[in-house]
C-alpha positions in Angstrom: 40.8 102.3 -18.5 38.3 102.5 -15.7 39.6 103.8 -12.4 38.6 101.8 -9.3 37.8 104.1 -6.4 38.9 101.4 -3.9 42.4 101.6 -5.4 42.9 105.3 -4.6 40.6 105.5 -1.6 38.5 108.3 -3.3 34.7 108.3 -3.4 33.0 110.5 -6.0 30.1 111.4 -3.7 31.7 111.7 -0.3 34.6 113.6 -1.9 32.1 116.0 -3.5 29.3 116.7 -0.9 27.4 119.1 -3.2 27.3 116.3 -5.8 26.0 114.0 -3.1 23.2 116.4 -2.2 22.3 116.8 -5.9 22.1 113.0 -6.3 20.1 112.5 -3.1 18.0 115.6 -2.7 15.9 116.0 0.5 14.5 119.5 0.1 11.7 118.7 2.6 14.1 117.4 5.2 12.0 114.2 5.4 14.7 112.2 7.2 15.3 115.0 9.8 11.5 115.4 10.4 11.0 111.6 10.8 13.9 111.6 13.3 12.5 114.5 15.3 9.1 112.7 15.4 10.8 109.6 16.9 12.7 111.7 19.5 9.5 113.5 20.5 7.4 110.3 20.5 9.7 108.8 23.1 10.6 111.9 25.1 14.2 112.3 24.3 16.3 115.0 25.9 17.8 117.8 23.8 21.4 116.6 23.3 21.7 114.5 20.1 24.6 112.8 18.3 24.1 112.3 14.6 26.5 109.5 13.9 27.4 109.3 10.2 26.0 112.8 9.6 27.2 113.2 6.0 26.6 116.6 4.6 24.9 117.7 7.9 21.3 118.3 6.5 19.6 116.1 9.2 21.8 117.4 12.0 21.0 121.0 11.0 17.3 120.2 10.9 17.4 118.7 14.4 19.4 121.8 15.6 16.7 124.0 14.1 14.1 122.1 16.1 15.8 123.3 19.2 18.2 120.5 20.0 21.8 120.7 20.8 23.4 118.6 18.1 26.8 117.1 17.4 27.3 115.7 13.9 30.0 113.1 13.5 31.5 111.6 10.3 34.7 110.1 9.0 34.8 112.2 5.9 36.6 115.5 6.2 35.1 116.7 3.0 31.6 116.0 4.3 32.4 117.8 7.6 33.8 120.8 5.9 30.7 121.1 3.7 28.4 120.6 6.7 30.1 123.4 8.7 29.8 125.8 5.7 26.4 124.9 4.4 24.5 123.5 7.4 25.7 125.5 10.4 24.4 125.2 13.9 25.6 121.7 15.1 29.1 121.0 16.3 30.8 118.8 13.7 33.5 116.4 14.7 35.4 113.6 13.0 34.7 110.1 14.5 34.6 106.5 13.4 31.3 104.7 14.0 33.2 101.4 14.5 34.4 102.9 17.8 34.2 106.4 19.2 34.6 108.3 22.4 32.8 111.6 22.5 32.3 111.7 26.2 30.5 109.6 28.9 26.8 110.1 29.5 27.0 113.1 27.1 24.0 112.6 24.8 20.3 111.9 25.2 20.0 110.3 21.8 22.3 108.8 19.1 20.9 109.0 15.6 22.3 106.8 12.8 20.4 107.2 9.5 20.6 106.0 5.9 22.1 102.6 6.6 25.2 104.1 8.2 25.1 101.5 11.0 25.5 98.8 8.3 29.0 100.0 7.5 29.8 97.9 10.6 30.6 94.8 8.6 31.8 92.5 11.3 30.4 91.5 14.7 33.4 93.2 16.3 32.6 96.5 14.5 28.9 96.2 15.5 29.9 95.6 19.1 32.3 98.6 18.9 29.5 100.8 17.7 26.9 99.7 20.3 29.5 99.9 23.1 30.4 103.4 22.0 26.7 104.4 22.0 26.2 102.9 25.4 29.1 104.9 26.8 27.9 108.1 25.1 24.3 108.0 26.2 22.7 109.1 29.4 20.6 106.4 31.3 17.3 106.1 29.4 18.9 107.6 26.2 17.6 106.6 22.8 19.3 105.0 19.8 17.4 105.8 16.6 18.5 104.1 13.4 17.2 103.6 9.9 18.7 101.1 7.4 18.2 98.4 4.8 16.5 95.3 6.1 18.4 92.1 5.7 15.2 90.0 6.0 14.0 91.5 2.7 16.7 89.5 0.8 15.5 86.2 2.2 14.2 84.6 -1.0 13.8 87.9 -2.9 16.0 88.8 -5.9 14.2 91.8 -7.4 17.0 94.2 -6.2 19.9 91.9 -7.0 22.3 91.2 -9.9 20.5 93.4 -12.5 22.1 96.9 -13.1 20.0 99.9 -12.3 20.5 103.2 -14.0 20.2 106.7 -12.7 20.9 110.1 -14.4 21.0 113.6 -13.0 22.6 116.9 -13.8 24.9 119.0 -11.7 26.5 122.3 -12.6 25.8 121.7 -16.3 27.3 118.2 -16.4 25.1 115.1 -16.9 26.0 112.2 -14.6 25.0 108.6 -15.0 25.4 105.8 -12.5 25.0 102.1 -13.1 24.6 100.2 -9.9 24.6 96.4 -9.2 23.8 94.8 -5.9 24.9 91.3 -5.0 24.6 89.3 -1.8 27.8 87.8 -0.3 26.2 85.2 2.0 29.5 84.0 3.5 30.1 87.2 5.2 26.4 88.4 5.3 27.1 91.5 3.2 25.1 93.3 0.5 27.8 94.4 -2.0 27.4 97.4 -4.3 29.3 98.1 -7.5 28.6 101.5 -9.0 30.1 102.8 -12.2 29.9 106.6 -12.8 30.2 108.3 -16.2 29.8 112.0 -17.1 29.5 113.9 -20.3 32.4 116.2 -19.5 35.0 113.8 -20.9 36.2 112.4 -17.6 37.0 108.7 -17.4 34.5 106.3 -15.8 34.9 105.7 -12.1 34.0 102.4 -10.5 33.3 102.3 -6.8 32.7 99.3 -4.5 31.0 99.4 -1.1 29.0 97.0 1.1 26.5 97.0 3.9 26.1 94.3 6.6 22.8 92.5 6.3 21.1 92.5 9.7 17.9 90.7 10.4 15.3 91.9 12.8 15.7 89.2 15.5 19.5 89.5 15.2 19.3 93.2 15.7 17.1 92.8 18.8 19.6 90.4 20.3 22.5 92.7 19.6 20.8 95.6 21.2 19.8 93.6 24.3 23.4 92.4 24.7 24.5 96.0 24.9 21.8 97.1 27.5 19.1 98.4 25.1 15.4 97.7 25.2 13.7 97.9 21.7 10.8 100.3 21.7 10.0 100.1 18.0 11.2 97.9 15.2 9.4 98.1 11.9 9.7 98.4 8.1 7.8 101.6 7.7 6.6 104.2 7.3 10.0 105.9 7.2 11.9 108.5 5.3 13.0 106.1 2.5 9.9 103.9 2.3 7.3 103.9 -0.5 5.0 105.6 0.3 7.2 107.7 2.6 6.4 108.7 6.2 4.3 111.8 6.8 3.5 113.8 9.9 0.9 112.0 12.0 1.8 108.5 10.8 2.3 105.9 13.6 5.1 103.3 13.4 4.1 100.0 11.7 4.4 96.5 13.0 5.8 94.4 10.2 9.5 93.9 9.4 9.2 92.5 5.9 9.9 95.3 3.5 13.3 96.6 2.3 13.9 99.3 5.1 14.2 98.7 8.8 13.6 101.4 11.5 14.6 100.9 15.2 14.2 103.0 18.3 15.8 101.5 21.4 16.2 102.8 25.0 19.4 102.3 27.0 18.3 100.6 30.2 21.7 99.3 31.4 24.2 102.2 31.1 27.9 101.6 30.7 29.9 101.2 34.0 
């Protein structure tokens, strides 16, 4: 019988950070380099909070670029891995739905790989942005990279049809079958992923979801929390095709499947 990860609160990838890095390799630290480019482009100070830091690869890259970095995540397994394998930043446990890591403490908050979209409700989005506003210094930056809700307006190429992926880790072959569906009532992109392995372990089914945010909606949310949008575009970025490379300027369209935003805090929290 298939185990459902939501029943026992386990997650195959976040519970096994080395497996996560094997499934999503980033040997060139593309996400970290893109982020550093954004921070330099808009003159960010050195103190950076990587919210939803995962295994710590991007936080460590920013640290190696000379920044003072705090990586925050809700997964203790991820944080333990980050401290051991990607040292340099300070790693702390925090919930992006609402966190308090100090007032006027950071010059930039970074939120990559659709982490922001784990804020499913308006209240959770408000909690995240209010927390960023409190954490940032006046003029501080919010840099985020995520799926683009606008891509799913009239497009179905990524939906309803299972996609397969295979990779090997420590001599075991893993296979994932992933299906995406849109729940329009609550504006969520739902993902069902079934994992199988050739080591005899039973299949594992995991369910997760991202909030679908649209470009104009995101602009309005940011403005409501005291941010001015400096850049909002669909690429190039670390997960676009073709991917971002050094020297590439931000685009102007917001039509493709990824969304990138850089916003400056112009109205600090009281």
